[in-house]
C-alpha positions as CSV (number, residue, x, y, z in Angstrom):
1,M,80.0,158.1,59.7
2,N,83.6,158.9,59.0
3,H,84.7,161.4,62.1
4,S,88.6,160.9,61.6
5,H,90.2,164.4,61.7
6,P,94.1,164.9,61.3
7,Q,94.4,166.6,64.8
8,L,92.4,164.4,67.0
9,D,94.2,162.2,69.7
10,P,92.1,159.1,69.2
11,V,92.3,158.1,72.9
12,L,90.5,161.6,73.4
13,A,88.1,161.4,70.7
14,S,87.3,157.8,72.1
15,D,86.0,159.6,75.5
16,W,83.5,162.3,76.3
17,I,84.6,165.3,76.4
18,V,83.1,168.6,78.3
19,A,82.0,170.9,75.3
20,A,80.0,173.6,77.7
21,R,77.8,174.5,80.5
22,A,74.6,173.2,79.8
23,V,73.1,176.8,80.4
24,D,75.5,178.3,77.7
25,V,73.2,176.2,75.3
26,A,70.0,178.1,75.0
27,E,67.7,179.7,72.6
28,K,70.8,180.3,70.2
29,P,73.4,178.0,68.4
30,L,76.6,177.8,70.1
31,G,79.7,177.1,68.7
32,V,82.8,175.5,70.3
33,T,86.1,174.3,69.2
34,L,87.1,170.6,70.7
35,L,90.2,169.0,69.4
36,G,90.5,171.4,66.7
37,R,87.0,170.3,65.5
38,R,84.4,173.6,65.0
39,L,81.6,172.2,66.2
40,V,78.0,173.5,67.0
41,L,76.0,173.0,70.0
42,F,72.1,173.6,69.9
43,R,69.3,172.7,72.2
44,T,65.5,171.4,70.9
45,A,62.9,169.9,72.7
46,E,64.5,166.4,72.7
47,G,67.7,167.7,74.2
48,V,71.2,169.0,73.4
49,H,72.8,167.9,69.6
50,A,76.1,168.5,68.5
51,F,77.3,169.1,64.6
52,S,80.4,169.8,62.6
53,D,79.9,173.6,62.1
54,L,79.4,173.7,59.0
55,C,76.8,173.7,56.4
56,V,77.3,171.1,53.5
57,H,75.9,173.3,50.8
58,R,78.8,176.7,50.9
59,G,80.8,176.1,54.1
60,A,78.9,178.5,56.2
61,A,79.1,178.3,59.9
62,L,75.9,177.0,61.6
63,S,76.6,178.2,64.6
64,L,75.8,181.9,63.1
65,G,72.3,180.5,62.2
66,C,69.2,180.0,64.7
67,I,66.8,177.6,65.9
68,R,63.3,177.3,64.2
69,D,60.5,174.7,65.1
70,G,63.1,172.4,66.5
71,R,65.6,172.9,63.7
72,L,69.1,174.3,62.9
73,V,69.0,177.0,60.3
74,C,72.0,177.9,58.2
75,P,72.5,181.5,58.3
76,Y,73.5,182.0,54.6
77,H,70.6,180.1,52.7
78,E,68.1,179.2,55.3
79,W,68.8,175.6,54.7
80,E,66.9,173.5,57.8
81,Y,68.5,170.7,59.6
82,G,66.8,168.3,61.6
83,A,68.2,166.8,64.8
84,D,69.3,163.7,63.0
85,G,71.4,166.0,60.9
86,A,69.4,165.2,57.7
87,C,68.3,168.5,55.6
88,V,64.7,168.6,55.9
89,K,64.1,172.1,54.1
90,I,66.1,173.9,51.1
91,P,64.2,177.3,50.1
92,Q,65.6,177.6,46.7
93,L,64.3,174.2,45.7
94,P,61.4,174.3,43.1
95,A,58.4,172.9,45.0
96,G,58.1,169.0,44.5
97,Q,61.9,168.5,44.0
98,A,63.7,166.3,46.6
99,I,66.5,167.3,49.0
100,P,69.3,165.4,47.9
101,L,70.3,162.7,50.5
102,K,73.9,164.1,50.5
103,A,72.3,167.1,52.3
104,K,73.6,166.1,55.8
105,A,75.2,167.9,58.6
106,E,78.0,165.5,60.5
107,T,76.5,164.6,63.9
108,F,78.2,163.8,67.1
109,P,76.7,161.7,70.3
110,C,76.0,164.5,72.8
111,E,74.9,164.2,76.6
112,E,74.1,166.7,78.9
113,R,75.0,165.7,82.4
114,Y,76.2,167.4,85.8
115,G,75.3,170.8,84.3
116,L,77.8,170.1,81.4
117,V,77.5,169.3,77.7
118,W,79.5,166.5,76.9
119,V,80.5,165.7,73.2
120,N,81.9,162.1,71.5
121,L,83.8,162.8,68.5
122,D,84.2,158.9,67.4
123,G,80.9,157.6,68.2
124,S,81.9,155.1,70.6
125,R,79.2,156.3,73.6
126,P,81.5,155.1,76.5
127,S,80.0,155.8,79.9
128,L,79.9,158.9,81.2
129,P,82.7,159.9,84.1
130,P,80.6,159.3,87.4
131,Y,80.1,161.9,89.7
132,P,77.5,160.7,92.5
133,E,77.3,163.8,94.2
134,F,75.2,165.4,91.4
135,D,72.3,162.6,91.5
136,A,69.1,163.8,93.0
137,G,68.8,162.8,96.6
138,S,72.8,162.7,97.3
139,G,72.2,165.6,99.7
140,F,74.8,167.9,98.0
141,R,74.4,171.5,96.6
142,N,76.1,171.5,93.1
143,V,77.2,174.6,91.7
144,V,78.9,174.8,88.0
145,W,81.9,176.5,87.5
146,G,83.3,178.3,84.4
147,P,84.3,178.2,81.2
148,Q,88.1,179.4,82.0
149,E,90.1,179.9,79.2
150,V,93.7,178.6,79.7
151,A,96.8,178.9,77.3
152,A,98.2,175.4,77.9
153,N,97.9,171.8,77.0
154,P,95.0,170.1,79.5
155,P,97.6,167.6,81.2
156,R,99.3,170.2,82.5
157,I,95.8,172.1,83.8
158,V,94.8,168.8,85.3
159,E,98.1,167.8,87.3
160,N,97.9,170.9,89.0
161,F,94.4,170.4,90.2
162,L,96.0,166.9,91.5
163,D,98.6,168.5,93.3
164,V,98.5,168.9,97.0
165,G,101.9,170.2,97.7
166,H,101.4,173.8,96.1
167,L,98.4,174.4,98.2
168,A,100.4,176.1,101.4
169,F,102.1,178.5,98.6
170,I,100.0,179.4,95.3
171,H,96.7,179.6,97.8
172,Q,98.5,180.6,100.8
173,G,95.8,182.2,103.1
174,Y,93.1,180.1,101.7
175,L,94.0,176.4,101.1
176,G,97.2,176.2,103.1
177,V,100.0,178.1,105.0
178,P,103.7,178.0,104.4
179,D,104.6,177.0,108.3
180,H,102.8,173.9,107.4
181,A,103.5,172.8,104.0
182,E,104.6,169.4,104.6
183,I,102.9,166.5,103.3
184,G,102.8,163.0,104.7
185,D,102.7,159.6,102.9
186,Y,100.2,158.1,101.2
187,R,99.6,155.3,99.2
188,M,97.6,155.1,95.6
189,L,94.7,152.7,95.2
190,E,92.7,151.7,92.1
191,D,89.0,150.6,91.7
192,E,86.9,150.3,88.4
193,D,86.7,153.8,87.9
194,G,90.3,154.6,88.2
195,P,93.4,155.5,90.5
196,Y,92.7,157.6,93.7
197,S,94.6,158.1,96.6
198,E,94.3,157.7,100.3
199,E,93.4,160.5,102.6
200,I,96.1,163.4,102.5
201,A,95.9,165.6,105.6
202,V,96.3,169.5,104.5
203,F,96.5,172.0,106.9
204,Q,94.0,175.0,106.3
205,P,93.2,178.7,107.7
206,D,89.7,178.2,107.5
207,P,88.4,175.4,105.7
208,D,84.9,175.9,106.4
209,G,84.2,179.5,106.8
210,S,84.4,179.2,110.5
211,G,87.9,181.0,111.2
212,Q,88.8,178.0,113.0
213,A,92.3,176.8,111.2
214,K,92.6,173.0,111.0
215,H,93.6,169.5,109.0
216,V,91.0,168.6,106.5
217,Y,91.6,165.4,104.3
218,Y,91.9,165.5,100.6
219,T,90.9,162.5,98.6
220,Y,92.0,162.5,94.6
221,K,90.6,160.4,91.9
222,I,91.7,160.1,88.3
223,L,88.4,159.3,86.2
224,R,89.2,159.9,83.0
225,P,92.4,162.0,80.9
226,L,90.7,165.1,81.2
227,V,88.4,164.7,83.9
228,V,89.3,164.4,87.7
229,R,88.1,165.2,91.4
230,F,89.1,165.5,94.8
231,T,86.9,165.2,97.8
232,K,87.8,167.4,101.0
233,R,86.4,165.8,104.3
234,D,86.4,167.5,107.8
235,R,86.8,164.8,110.4
236,E,85.6,166.9,112.8
237,N,82.0,167.7,111.6
238,G,81.8,165.4,108.7
239,N,81.7,168.3,106.1
240,L,82.6,167.1,102.4
241,M,83.3,169.4,99.5
242,S,84.2,167.7,96.2
243,I,85.1,169.3,92.9
244,M,84.9,167.7,89.4
245,L,87.7,169.5,87.1
246,A,87.1,168.6,83.1
247,V,89.1,170.4,80.6
248,R,88.1,170.8,76.9
249,P,91.0,170.7,74.8
250,V,90.3,173.8,72.0
251,A,93.7,173.6,70.0
252,E,97.9,173.4,70.7
253,G,98.5,175.2,73.7
254,K,94.9,176.4,74.4
255,S,92.2,174.6,76.7
256,V,89.0,175.4,78.7
257,A,88.0,174.4,82.1
258,Y,84.7,173.7,83.7
259,G,83.9,172.4,87.3
260,V,81.4,171.3,89.3
261,L,81.7,172.0,93.2
262,S,79.6,170.0,95.6
263,F,78.9,170.5,99.2
264,N,76.9,168.4,101.8
265,Y,76.8,171.5,104.1
266,D,75.4,175.2,104.4
267,T,78.5,177.3,103.1
268,G,76.8,180.4,103.9
269,T,77.6,181.7,100.5
270,T,75.6,182.4,97.4
271,D,76.6,180.4,94.0
272,E,77.9,183.8,92.6
273,E,80.1,184.0,95.4
274,I,81.4,180.4,95.2
275,V,81.9,181.0,91.8
276,E,83.8,184.3,92.3
277,F,86.0,182.5,94.7
278,Q,86.8,179.7,92.8
279,D,87.5,182.1,89.5
280,M,90.3,183.8,92.4
281,I,91.7,180.5,93.0
282,F,92.1,179.5,89.6
283,A,94.0,183.0,88.6
284,Q,96.4,181.8,91.1
285,D,97.2,178.6,89.2
286,K,97.1,180.3,85.7
287,P,100.6,181.7,85.5
288,I,102.0,178.9,86.7
289,V,100.4,176.5,84.2
290,E,100.8,178.8,81.5
291,N,104.6,179.0,81.9
292,Q,105.4,175.7,82.9
293,K,108.1,174.1,80.6
294,P,108.1,171.7,78.5
295,E,104.6,172.5,77.7
296,N,103.9,169.0,77.2
297,L,103.4,167.0,80.1
298,P,106.4,164.5,80.4
299,L,105.4,161.0,81.0
300,D,109.2,159.6,81.6
301,L,109.1,159.9,85.4
302,Q,113.2,160.4,85.3
303,A,112.5,163.2,83.5
304,E,111.5,165.7,86.3
305,L,112.2,165.1,90.1
306,S,109.5,163.8,92.0
307,L,108.6,163.6,95.9
308,R,106.5,160.9,97.5
309,C,103.9,163.5,97.9
310,D,103.8,163.6,94.4
311,R,102.1,160.0,93.9
312,V,98.9,161.7,92.6
313,S,100.6,163.3,89.8
314,I,102.9,160.4,89.2
315,A,99.8,158.1,88.9
316,Y,98.0,160.6,86.3
317,R,101.1,160.4,84.1
318,Q,101.4,156.6,84.3
319,Y,97.7,156.4,83.6
320,L,97.9,158.8,80.6
321,K,101.0,156.6,79.2
322,K,99.1,153.6,80.0
323,L,96.2,154.7,77.4
324,G,98.3,156.6,74.9
325,V,96.9,159.9,75.5
326,A,98.9,161.8,72.7
327,L,98.0,165.5,73.2
328,G,100.0,167.7,75.6
329,T,102.3,164.6,76.3
330,A,105.9,164.1,75.9
């Protein structure tokens, strides 16, 4: 099936893009917009499915309908679609009359993983980005975060997440302090999953809730154009915290961010408190990201002044340029 669309970035359309939290796809269909495409997500006994949010009959939004006996029902004339997209019931047809073969919804590959729902728009079904902390037996507690709407294009949001230099200022008192803003030199490396940094020492006032200020060590990794992660390691006690960030491009200048936060130690906080803290941290970043100029991330490394401590964001820009990502880049 041809999934071409004028607003689609072909590089991103060939990848898995986060569409929603898995818990948000429940009893009712959920409408989402992804790269300018209106989609409907719905759950049956077989799992989560993604269709174009459009009934082929009269253009009604299927997301306004319901799920009945494992079928997606259009709200307008109650045409019923099976999980493969084929229309299996048209109430208006006389008994014995065959359903037209063209009565079929446009479908997209859809996967539920890491507490999130992922959609692949061009049908190529690549491998999902790896996040082993979520696997059974990993020893990590995982908390899903989001959705957070941002009035910015995805590359700016992703690069902010990869920026270690702002922690001492935008998040001072939480993730850093201005008196210890220095970032030592580090190298960028690469493996089969993508570019990653060596450990970067970051001084934090209370990294583990013990009240003790000390250095912790960040490792950043670029998994996909819109999926990145970091791991924070405490060398004194072996505590590890990881966050995977995934961004959904909605339309030009509009995105939605999601995350998975993982801990191999007892944080002494509830899931709700962890989400509340992450919301607060993200709220500090939002006005910066939403007002950066240019809105599109410059891939020409001469366009902005960079320092050695910006090696991760430089690597991210080079990565986007190599792949040919157009959305949100300049």
